[in-house]
N, C-alpha and C positions, 0 to 999 in steps of 0.2 A: 343306795346312794344316788343324790343327781347330779346327770350328766348334762351340765351346762356350758354353751358357749357364749359370749357375748359378742356380736360383730356390729360393729360402728362403722357404716360406708359410707365414704365419700369420695367423690372423682366421677369422671365419665362413665368407666366400667372396670370397677376392682375385682380382680378375679379371687376367689376364697380359696383358704388353706387345701393342700391336696389329702385326703384321707383316703385308700382305697374302700369302695363299696361294693356291697354284692348287688349286681346290677338286675338279675333274673332268678328265678327259682332253675335249679339243677333238673334234668330231667329226672331223676332216681328221687328228687325230694320229696317228703311227705305232704299231704294235702295239709292245708294251713290249721284244717281241725280234724280230731279222729272220730270214729263212730263206734257206739256201742249199742247194746241191746237192750232196752228194757224189757221184762220179763210180762208185764202185763199186754205185751202187745199179742201175747199167745194165752190170756187166760180163759178163752173158751176151750180151749184144748186141756189147760190145768184143770179148769173147774169139772171138766167131761172127762176127767181120767185116762186122756189119751198119751199123758205123758206126766212127770212128776218134776218136783223142783230139782233133784238129784240129775235128771235128763238133759236139764237147759242147758249145761257147757256143751256137750255134746252136740246138741240140736242147733245152737248158736253155731258153732263151727264148721259142722257138717252141711247144715242146711243153708247159712248165709254168709258164712265165711266171715264171720266177725267174731273177734277175739277178746272183746271185754263185754261184761253183761252187767247187768243191774237187776237185782234180786228185790221180792216183793215178799216180806214177811207172811202175807197171808197165805203163801204157798209153803210156807217151813214154820206152820206155828209151833209154839214152845220149844224151839230148837235152838235159841239163842244161847242157851246154858248146855246142851246136849252135846259134849264133847267129840262123843263116838259120830254123830250126825254131821259136824262141822269139818271134824277129819275127813270125811267120806267124801262130802261135797268139794272141800280143798283138793283132794287127790285128783277127783273126777276132772277138775277144771285146770288143774295144772298139767294132767295127762293130754289134753285136748288143746295145751298152750294158751288157756283161756284165762284171764283176769277180770276178778271179780270186783269191780268199780265202785259201785254203790249199792246200798240197801235202802229199800223204800220200806217206812215203819208206818203201819195204819193201826196196830193193834194194840200197841202199848196203853190206849187210855188217853183221857182228853187233858193234856200241858196246859191248857187254860180252864181248867175246871174251876167251880166257884170255892169249892173247899179245898182248903190246903193239903189233907192228906190225902185227896184225890190226886190233887197235883203232883206231890210228891212221890205217889205210887207211880203214876204215870213217865216220872223221871226217873225212875229207879228202873223201871221196866226198859225204857229206852237206853240206859245205861248197860244193860244187858247185849243190848245189841251195839252199843259203839263197841263193847270187849269182843262180840263176835267178828264184827266189822275189822279190829285190831288182828285176830288171827287170822283171818283169810284175807288178809292183806289188802283189804279196801281202803278207799280215801274218802270216802263221804257217806253219811247217812241223812237221810230225808225224814223229817216229820211232818204233822198237819197241824195246823191254827184251828183246833176247836176248844169250844167252851162255852159261855155264856153268850149270848146273842148282842148284849150291849156291846160297841167296839171299844169301847175306853176301858171296862171293866177286861174284857179279853186281852186289849193290849197289857194292860198292868201284869195280869198273869200269866201272858207268854213269855214277856220280858223278862219275868222271874224264872221261870223255867228254863228257859234258853239261855239265861244267863248261867244258871247251873250245870244244866248240861253242856254246854260249850266248853265251859273250865275243866271239866270232865275229861271232856272227847280231847281236848287241848293237851292233855298229859299222854294220850295215845296217838297222837296226831292224825287227828279225826277232825274233817269237817262236818259242821251240823248246818244243814237246810231245811228251808221252809218254801215248798212248791205254791205256785196260784193254785191251789187247790180247791176253789169255788170257795164260797162263804166271802169273811171280810178278806182271806189271805189274795182273794183275785180282785182285792181294790188295789191298785199300786197305790194310794197314798196312805193307806193303812198298813198295808205290808212294808215299806219302806220307812215308816215311823218305828216299827218294830227295829226294824235293822239299825236306825240311828241310835235307840235307844240300849239296844243290848251291846252294841259297837264291841264285838270280839274279833278277832282277825280269823279265826276259824268259823265263823258265823256268816251265812250268806244267803242267796238265793238260789234256788232253781226254776229259772223263767221255762216256762212251757207254753207253747204258740199257741195252744187253745186254753179253756178254762176261763175263760174272759166273759163278763155279760155283753150282750150286745151294742150297749153303748159306751162299751169301753175301747178305744183303739188299741188294739193288740201289738201295735208295731212299737208305736209310741210308749206303751205300758214296758214290753221287753227291753226296749233301748234304756228306759229309767233302773231296769232290774239290772240290766250287766255290770255296772260297776261293785256289785255285790256278789256276782252267780260265781258258783262253785261247780254248778252243773248246768246244762240245758238239756232241755226235752223236746222233741221235736215230732208234734202229734200230728197225725195227719189220719184221715178215716174216708176220704173221696178224693179221686183222681180224673184229671182229665184225659182223653185219647194220646195226649202227646208226654205223658207222665208226669206232668205238673202236679201240685195239690191243688184242688178246686176251694179249699177253704181258706187256705193261706198263702200268700205269695213268697214261697220259699227263698227265692233268691232275693228277694228284698229282706227278709227276715233273717237271712243268713248273712248279708252284707251288714246288719246291725250286730249280729253277734261278733264278725269280725272286726269291725271298727271299734266295737269294745275292749278289743285287744284279748280276746278269750282265744284260747288254744288248746282247751281240754277236750273231753267227750261232748258228744252230742248224741244225746240216747234216741236213738228210734222208738217210740211210742205210737205203732199204728193201730188202726182199730179194723178188724174184718168182720162182717156179718155173721159168718159160719167158721167153726173151727178151722176147714181148709181154705176160706180166705184170708184167715191171718196170715197164713204162709205167704200167699201173694201179694198181702197189704205190706209186710214187712221187707220183702223184696224191692216193692215200688219206691217206697222210703227210703231206702237204703242207697237204690240206686240214683235218686233224685239227688240226693246227699253227694254221692261221688261224682255225679255230672256238675254239681255246684262246685264242691272243692275243686275240679280241674280247672273251670271257668277263673275261680279264684287265685289259682295258682299262677295263672297268665297274667293276672294284674299285678304287678311287681312295685313295689314301693321305689321312689325317685329322690327320695330324701333321706339321708344317715344321719341320725339326731348326734353322731357325736362331731359332724363337722357338716357344713353344707358344699362339699365337694360335688361336683356337678353342677354349679349354679355360680351364675353373674350377677353380681349386683353394677344397676346403671343409674346415674344420679344420685347416688347416697342415699340417706334413709338410714334408720335403725332395724335390725334383725338380732332378736334372741330366738334359738336353738335350746329347748329345754324340755325335757321328759315327753319329748314325743311331740312337742307343740311346739309351731313356730309362729312368734309375734312380731308383726311389724307396726313401726312406730315413726313419726316425725318425718313423714313424706314430704317432698317439695316439688315447687315447679311444674305444677299439672295444671293444663288448659285445654279448651276445645282446638286447640290450633293443630290440625294434622301433620305438619312440620317440626314439631318439637315435643320431646318426650320430658315426663316427669321420672321420678324413683320408681325403680321395680326390680324385681328379681326374676331372672331369667334361667331357663336350661341351657347347658351348653351343647344339648343335642337337639336338633329341629325334627319334629314330627309332622306326618300327612295325616294317615290313616290312625285312627288312635281312640281307647276308649280312657277317658280320665275320672277317675274317682277321688273327693278328696271332702272333708270336711270344714266348715269355717264357723267363725263367730264374730260380729261386728258390736262395736262399743255405741253406746247412744249416741244418735247423730253422726255416726259414722262412715266413711266411704272407702270402698276399696274395688278389687276388680280382680277375674281370673282371664287373663290375655292367650290367644291359642293362635297358632301358624302366623303370629306376628313377625315382622323383621326385627333387627337390631337396634335399627336408626329409625329415628323420626317416634312418631306417636302409635304406639302398638294396639290402640283402639281403633286404628284406621287403617294401619297397616295389614292388620290380621282382624280378629274379633277378640271383645271382651263380654265376657258374663257380667253384667254389671252387679255389685255386692254394695249396697246402702243399707241403712237401719230403714226399712221399707214394710214393717209388719203393719198390714191393714190399707196399704196403699193400693190404688187403682193401677191396674197394667198400663206399661206407657213403654215407648222406644228409648225411652235414656233413665227407667226406673231400674228396681230391684228385677234380679234375674233376667232383664232384657240381654238380648245381645246389642250392645250400645251402638245408639242411632240406626240400627237395622231391623229389628224385629222386635214387638213386644210379647213378652210371655203370655199365654192364654188366661192364665190365673198367678194372683199371688200366693205362695205356699211358705212364704219364709216366716219363721218365727221370731218371738219379739228379740230385742237387741240382748248381747251377749249370751244367748243360747247358741247351741250348736245348729247347724243343718247342715243337710247331707246332699251332696251332688254328684251327678253323673254327667258328663260332656262326651256325645259320641258324636266325631267326625269320619265320615268314610265319603271319599267323593264329594260333591256338593252338596250332600246330605248332611244336616246338623241337628242333633236332639240335645235337649236339656233336660234331665229330672230334678228336681227340688223336693226333697223331702219325701220321696217315693212315687210321686206324680210326674209325668211327662208334662211341660209346660213350654216347650218349643219344638217344633217338629218343622225343620223349613229346608228349602233349598237356596244355597247363595255360591256366588262364583268369584268374591274377592280375593279370596286367595285359597292355596290348597297344601301350604306347607308353610312351617315355621317355627318358633320357639313357645313354648308355654312357659306364661309368665304369672306372677304375684304381684299386686300392686300395693306400695305403701303410700298413702294417696296426700296426707296434710298431718300438720302437728296435733290437732284435736282425735284424731282416728286412730284408732286401737284394733288391728284385726288378727285374728288366731287362725292357723289351718294345722289340720293333723289328717293322720289314714291319707296320706297324698300319696296314689299308685296310677301306674300305666299300664296298659295294653297296647301294643301297637298291632292294628289289624291288617 
């Protein structure tokens, strides 16, 4: 059901209706996501007979304190229909307090095979693992896109097979996913075309942070996969001295996961060079995810989507809060006069040092802005600062252009996307130091003394501009 509030705001300062809102995470509240362990992280130990699939639940709990695991059928071949084996596995997992969340299927055969009989056999083999997943109380299976090299032929066959498999799985409340697991599945356009054609509620993606060709932007690709995500795989094989991953900016990637409104399990899929290294790699990946989760927990939402409690409208304009998106229209009275304000929406609370996260999209030819450290009176772009929002894809950097601190400093580069596409912004103000990240790149890093405290605000500029905001969060520093 849609939760919608239409607010047509006029007057000098119309206060919005009051609805209680959770202001911050409680100290004992869980992280924004959960952590699971992919069995492939220990594949050298498994192939080297240093452990078995039946040992995996115990090792996950004892060695890593991870309570959800992701199985790989390569380590329990021919066991999908072995009731005794599945009972033993479930008993061991239950005894450790470990859930079996996902099963990765590699051995069922090519779902996109040229011959229909071969495709049907692959579907039947996968159905056995759907039944096993239901018995083990798992929620998802992962299949591969294997078959002819021609992308159109493979798409046609995968759509057919995945449609059949998803319908079967839906009867057992199981999701079916395709991971970007090399080949055509690692081409975002191709995989998304399969998603759109299968179009089942229980069919989706399993975004993996790796497994992309060098010419594919992994961050953009994962962002595109997130609306379909039923699970997420956090791949890491190399680490820096500070514990971060050298291949992937995990902070940026997990921001994408969170902005995709995903709150399920993120699977640790680390890579170690030796069996012994595998244990260390799992712990490093787990610890990095825990570190990021704690940071995300401190940055909390400041808009409640059942109302706009905590915000005040200045000089009218229209705002619609619907399904987690705030849309501003019909702004008025804006000028470059520092003494005069136009229409904007501001927080009731003032902020000094903070980290502000949000996403926005602007229509073609549109104009808007994000104000911070601004006063309630006069022009907020001059009493504080305005990060300028305009339809400026392809523009040269300027002090009045897109992503500038308006009339103060130009961005080092223009990183915004075309009109009507979502942009991801982080603004950090600490003392005189202000930074702005646009779509994962720092474009402003400056020292300014105009204002050290004030309101955060969103601008609705004029009757031709339509601006949308979502995932608005703040951490006070």
